[in-house]
C-alpha positions in Angstrom: -7.1 -3.3 -13.5 -5.5 -5.3 -10.8 -5.2 -3.5 -7.4 -1.6 -2.9 -6.6 -0.1 -4.5 -3.5 -0.1 -2.0 -0.6 2.3 -2.6 2.3 1.2 -2.3 5.9 2.9 1.1 6.3 1.4 2.3 3.0 -2.0 1.1 4.1 -1.7 3.2 7.3 -1.1 6.3 5.1 -4.0 5.3 2.8 -6.4 5.0 5.8 -5.8 8.7 6.5 -6.3 9.6 2.8 -9.5 7.5 2.6 -10.9 9.2 5.8 -9.9 12.8 4.9 -9.7 13.1 1.2 -9.1 15.3 -0.5 -6.2 16.2 1.7 -3.1 18.4 1.2 0.2 16.6 1.2 1.5 18.9 3.9 -1.5 18.0 6.1 -0.9 14.4 5.4 2.8 14.8 6.4 1.8 16.4 9.7 -0.8 13.7 10.4 1.7 10.9 9.7 4.3 12.6 11.9 1.8 12.9 14.7 0.3 9.4 14.3 3.3 7.3 13.3 6.4 9.4 14.1 7.3 9.4 10.4 9.7 12.0 9.0 8.5 14.3 6.3 10.7 12.5 3.7 9.2 9.1 4.7 5.6 10.3 4.0 6.6 11.9 0.7 8.3 8.7 -0.3 5.2 6.7 0.4 3.0 9.2 -1.4 5.3 9.1 -4.5 5.4 5.3 -4.5 1.6 5.0 -4.2 1.1 7.6 -7.0 3.6 5.7 -9.2 1.6 2.5 -8.6 -1.8 4.1 -9.3 -3.1 3.9 -5.7 -3.1 7.7 -5.1 -3.2 10.8 -7.1 -1.2 13.9 -6.1 -2.5 16.9 -8.1 -0.6 20.1 -7.1 -0.2 18.9 -3.5 -3.8 17.6 -3.1 -3.9 13.9 -2.5 -6.8 11.7 -3.3 -7.3 7.9 -3.7 -7.6 6.1 -7.0 -8.1 2.7 -5.2 -10.9 2.3 -2.7 -10.3 0.9 0.8 -12.5 -2.0 0.0 -10.5 -2.8 -3.2 -7.3 -2.7 -1.2 -8.7 -5.0 1.5 -10.0 -7.4 -1.1 -6.6 -7.5 -2.9 -4.8 -8.1 0.5 -7.2 -10.9 1.4 -6.8 -12.5 -2.0 -3.1 -12.5 -1.6 -3.3 -14.0 1.8 -5.7 -16.7 0.6 -3.3 -17.5 -2.3 -0.1 -17.5 -0.4 -1.1 -18.8 3.1 -4.1 -21.0 2.3 -3.1 -22.6 -1.0 -5.8 -20.6 -2.8 -8.5 -22.5 -0.8 -11.4 -20.6 0.8 -12.1 -23.8 2.7 -8.7 -23.7 4.3 -9.3 -20.1 5.2 -12.7 -20.8 6.7 -11.2 -23.8 8.7 -8.5 -21.5 10.1 -11.1 -18.9 11.1 -13.2 -21.6 12.8 -10.1 -22.8 14.7 -9.3 -19.2 15.7 -12.8 -18.6 16.9 -12.7 -21.9 18.9 -9.4 -20.8 20.5 -10.3 -17.3 21.5 -14.0 -17.6 22.0 -15.1 -14.7 19.9 
């Protein structure tokens, strides 16, 4: 199964789930309100979308992940490599090398 694309905002919510799961949806709403200033409806919309795409499971108000953090990161990196680096690992590595040279990591 291909890992669904997860937006930056959705990823923020998933980070909480991955750290705290299983987590009640009401606790998740409170945490997102406190951390991101999201309205209750915003959080529930993100949960529903992620459930619909097979990223999360919401069983009677208990939210758990169906996709691991590592799988989501791998999918995001693959998309970046395909879209920004012409599917070339060499071009990605060259960019990382240039970045390292510029900021002296």
